[in-house]
N, C-alpha and C positions, 0 to 999 in steps of 0.2 A: 394519241395516233389508231387511223381507222382504214382499213382497206375493205375491196368487196367484192375482190374477184383475185384468183390463186398468184394472176398475174400481177394484183399490186402487192398481193400480201408478201408476193418473191421480191420484187423492187424492192419494197420498204425494207426489208431483210437484209438484202445485199445492201442496200444505200448506209442502213449500221454495220454489220460485218463489213464491210472493204477497210475502213478506218482502224474498224476495233483488232483484225487480221494482220492488217499492217504497222500498227502498235505492238501486238505482242512480236511477229516476224521481227524488230528493232529490240526489245525486250531478250529473245532470241539470239540475236547477234551480240551483244551485249554479254552475254555469259557465252557465246561464243567465242567474239575478241578475246576477253579475258585468258580462257582457258588455253586459246592459240597463244597469246606470249606469254603465260605461265608454265606453257610446257617447254619454252626456251628457253624457262631458270633449270627444271631438269623436272622428271616423275617424281620427285618428292614433296616439291613446291605442287605439283597438281594435286597430290594427295593432301596435301594443308590445308589448299582453297577447298577442296570436294570436303574432307572432314570438317572446316570449320561450315563452310555452307551445309550441312545437313544439320547443326546444331541450330546456324542462323531461320533455318526455317521453321523452328518452332517459336520462334520470335513473329514470322513473318503469317502461322497461325493465326495469333492475334489480332495483329495488326488488318488482315485479312479478314479477319471473324467480322470485324467492326467497317471493312467496307463493305462486305456482302450487306448485312443489316442496313446501314446506309442507303444503298442502291436500291434495294429489295422497299423501303417506305419511304424513299424521294419520289418511285415510280409508282410505289399504291398512291400517294400522297395524288400525283401531278393526276395521273389517271381516274382519281375523283374529284379533280377541280378544286383543288385544295394547295396552292400555292406556296400559301402563309405556314402552313405544318412542312413544308418541303424545306423552306428554306431554312425553317428554325432549327428541324431534324439533324439538316447539314452540318450546321455551326455546331451543333451540340458531338456529334461523331468526330468531330474538329478536335472540339477538347477533350473525349475520351481518346483518340488517337495521341495527344500531346502525352498526357499521362500515361498511357503504356509505352510509348517511346521513353519516356525519363526512367519508366521502371525497367525497361530490357537493358538499359544502358546501366545503368548499378548494377543490375546480375553482371553484367561484363564485366564489372571493376573486380567485382569479387572472387567471379567465379570460373575467370575464362581458360588455365589450367585445368581445373577439376572438370568439367564442362567437357574437353578433350582428354585429358585420359580416357573417360569412363569408355571413350572407343578403341581402347587399346591400343592406341598407335606407335610404332617406332620412335625413340625419343631425337630422330630428325627431324620429323617429320611434325610433333607436339611444339620443338621450338618455333620452326615457321609460323607453325598453325595459330598458335598462340600470340604471335608477333600479330600475325592478318589478323586473328578475331577482336581483337581489343582496338585495332586500330576503325575494322569497321562498323564492331558489335556499339564501341560507347556512345558514336552518333548517333543512334541507333533512330531515334526521332524522326530524322531525316525518310529512315526506310519507312514510320508509321506513317509521316505524313503522305507519301506518295501513294501509300494504296490504299489511303481513302480521299483523298483527294480525288484520284482519277477517278474513284468507285461515286464519289459523287456528282459527278459530269458527268458520266454513263448512265446514272439514275435519272437523271435530268435530257436525257437520250441525245447529250453531247458526247459521241466517241471520235470526233478527230480533233478536240482537245486533246488529250491525253497521248493522240498519235502524232501530235507534231511535238509534243513536249516529248516526247520517246526517240522520235528521231535526233530533236537537238542534243539531248543527254548521249546519243550513244558517239554521235561525233564526238563532242566532250573528250567520254571517257578512252576513244579509242585513240586520239590525240596526246591524253596526257598517259594512256599506260605505257604510250611507245616513248614518250620523252621521260617520265618518271622512274620506267624500269631498267629503261638502258640510256640515259643519260641524253645531254645533249647541249653542245656549247659549253653556258655554266652550270646546268643542271647536272648533280651527282645522278650516278647508277645506284639506283635504287631498291632496285631488284621487287621483292615479294611486299615489302615498304611503298612501294610505288605504285602497285596493283590496289591495295586497299584505299591508299590517298586520292585515287584517280575515282575509286568507286565513290567515294564519302562527297567531295566536291559536286560528282556527276547529280548523284542524290539533292547534295542543297538544291544545284539551283532546278533541277527539275521540280522540287517540293515549291519553289518561288514562281515557276510558271506555273504551275497548276493552281495556285492562290491566287495571279492575276488573271487566268481564264476564269475560275470562277466568279471570281468580285466583277467582271466585266457581264455576266447574263446579267439578262433583267430580273429574272425568278429567283436567282441564288445569290444576288447581291447582297453581302454584308451586313450585317443590324445590328450598331452597338449593344443592343439590350438581348441580344441573345447569345451574347458568349456567356453571359452568365449560368452555371451549371443548373441544369434544371432537371429534378428530380424524375418526375414522368418520364421522358424523352431518352434521359441516361438508361434508363429503367427497362424501356424499351427497345432500345439499342441493346443493350446487354440480353434481354431474353431470348429477342430473337438472334443477336449473333453469337451465344454462349453455344450451340449445338453444331454451328458451324465453326467455331474454334478447337471445341471438342473433336467436332468428324477431323480438323488438321493436325489436332495434338495426337491424335489415337497413330496419325498417318505420320507423321512426322518419330512418332516414339518410338513405332513399330521400326520405319525406315532407320532409326536408330541402330539397332537392335540387329537387323537384316546387314546394314555398312557393317554389323562388328564380323559378321561371318565371312563378308568381303573381302576385310582385310585381315580377317585370318587366312584366305587363299593369297596373301602377297601382295608388297606396295605395287609390283607389273601390273597385278590383275586389279587392285581396286584401280589404281590411275586407268584402265583400260576399260571400266567401269564406268568413270568418269567423263573419260573423254566420249565414249558409245550414250549417256545419257545428254551430254550435251551438244549432238549431232543427232541422238532422238526426237531434244525438244523443239524441233524445227516443224516436226510435224504436229506439236501441239497447238501452233499459231493457228491452223485454217478452225480447228476444233475448240479451241478456250473466245476465238472470237466470235465462231456460232453458239457459244454458250454464254457467252457476254451479253448478246442478243435476249438468248432464252428469256436472261432473266430480265433484262428492260420489258422486251414485250409483255410476257409474264403479267411481269408485276402491273402496268398499265391495265393490261384488261382485267386482270384482278381489282382495281383500284375502281373500274370502271362499270364491275360487276357483269364483266361479257366473259363466262367462264368457257363458253362453247370455242367464241374465237382464241381463248389461249391456249386450249387443246388444239387447233385445226395447227396454232404457229410452233405450238411445240411438235407436230408430224411434219410439215416442211424442214424447218430446222435439222430434224433426226435426220429425213433426207437425202437432205444437202450435206451434210456434213460426213455421212457414213460415203455417200460415194467420194466426196471429196479426199479424206483420211485412206480409203482405199488405194488411189490413185498413187499416195503420199506413202505408203507401205510398199506398193509395188517398188519407188524407188529405193526405200528404205536397203529394200531386201539384193536388189542389185548393184546398188552402188554402197555397199556401207565399206568394206576394203577399202577405196578410193578414199573414203573421205577420213577414215583411219588415219591412212599416209599423209594427212597434212598433219597433226598432230606428234610423230614420233616415225622413227627410221627403222624402229622395233618389231622385226616381225613374227614377233611371238604376239606381241604387244596389239598390230594389225589385224593379227588374224585372229583375236580375239574380240577388236571391236566391231569386224564383222560377222563373225557369227551371232554377235547381241545384238546386233542392228536387224538381220534373217530373223531371230527369234520376235522382235518389236512389230519387224514389218507384219509379221500374218497378224498379230490381234490388232493394229491400228483400228480397221471398222467398230472391233467390240470399244476403242476406245473413244470412238467419236460416240457411239450414243451413249456411253457411262458419262463423257462431260454435256452433253449438250443436257440430257434425262438431270442430271445430279443440279446444274445452271436456272430448270424449270421449276425441279422443287423447290427451289431457296426463292424462284421467283417468286411460289405459290404460298412462301411463309412456312413452307415445311423443311423447315433445318433439321428437324431431327432425327427423321430416316434414314436421310445420309448418311447421319452422324453414327447412327447403330449399324447399318450398313457397312460401313469401314472399318469398322470396329475389329467387326468379323471377319471382312478380308484382309486384313492389318495381322490381325493378330492371328485365327486362325486357318485364314489359307496363304496367306504369300508369307508371314515372317516362318512359319513350321516350315512351307515346302522349300524356301531357302535354306532352309537347313537342313530337311530329309536329303534331297538333290544335291546341291553342292558340296556338303559335306559328308554325312552318311554315306550318299552314291557314291559321291564324288567325280560330281560333273563338272567341278569347277565354275566359270562363270556362266557359262549354259544354262545350268540347274539353274541358277541365280533367275534367267533374264525369262526362261519358261515359269517360274514361280511368278513373277511377275506378271505375268501374261495371262495363266493363267483365274489369280485375283479381279484383274480388269474385264476378263469376262465375262464371269460366274455375278459381279457385281453391276456387269450393264446388263446383263439376265435378268436379276431378281429386278432391278431399277423400271424395266420392261414391262415386265409382268404387272407392276407392282399401278404403272399409268395408263396399261391398257383395263387395268380391274377399275382403274380411276379412283384409284388413292394414292394420288401425289399431291389435294391440294388442303393445306392450311387455314382455313376462310376466315377469317378476324373484320369483325365492325369497324369500321374508320371511323376513329375520332371526329366529334362535333366541331366545327370550323373554332366554334366561339371557344373553346375550349386554348386554341395557340393566344390569344388577346387574353393577357395578363392585365389586371386590374390595375395595378403599378404604372401601367405603361402611361404616356402624356396622351394630351387631347391629339397632336399628330401622328403621333404611332397609332393612338386606335383609331382614326380614320383614316389612316394608309390600311393600313388588317381591316377593315371595313372593307375597304374597296378592291382589295385580292382577292377576300374571298366571293 
């Protein structure tokens, strides 16, 4: 993808970003709808789902890391005009996603309750959480595949198909949430079990649809011989994805620790924290949408050897995201209490939600910079620096400050959200300084085309391989 003027570049960014933002919006709606329906069951159920999702976020870290690696390498290869390499590595990433999905499913079977007990939750929350965790976590292969399949399409510059899938599964999930939670006609009321079943079925539908979209694209159509595990490509994905996984694992592990501090504030405080998080995440949709575009465009420009163009795109994306999220920050600041009233009638909880969202609103511009530059670093094959920075930010800043402000100084939930904001701001500043110093790319030589054509392929496949180059 090339553009000669800023106007053309911005037009390209918007074309790619709008579907990504819409997809993120509907993914956010998915969590919002779940939280809304779960809140009608009770605050203990909200806490159970929240605590479980904090642990599932560790699974997400592994799946997202594979997706990041696939996204970046596919963008690199297509930018370098090596479509067959992109096709091969996309299928190898699916193989890897299946392996990790099965592995995390087994972990859930064996350790669902022990994992939840680490959070220090009450027995009534533990019982609900364990039930929800097993239903959602055992078939985590569908989570894994959705992350990776969506990333494959984005790496090829297709942000529309994941958007369509996101819309469809949201409709499916919302309908099933209502029917399975509260019962309908001959279907009995299932409560939190219904929430879990709706989530799993929605992910199954999403995986099937994403496979359909990938297989109908000319450049990524599946080839039978590419399903065989390939040591070089699997190592390539692992090497690039490992720091991304490390970053997310460090983030989630720290999150579990400071979630424990929030739990210590009481069930109502934790429920308020979860609800505020589900409202705040609406602000992420634009930032993540632009961050997705940053990874795609930076990956393609670097694959094509246009490094200055890659940097220029990052600057434009940062400006656009900064302005957009600043506006959303204002909305969070002034409408937080109103949003919280949708989930509960408890005045104290509503007040906590509103205060948390006011604090979040102040830090939204910093979050914009953090998201865009993280996506840009990853698109530039530099997944290590964000990992190191996350380790310091999460453990030396966020988790420590949550304990000091929320527990020691007894600022409660206010202290938690101030600590989160400070961590975001500091990491955003560090990434910005590194970017301006030119310390953000990890350039690698793109493999030669012929390494992608195996000696054992038949004559017809060899011919097709040559034509694709």
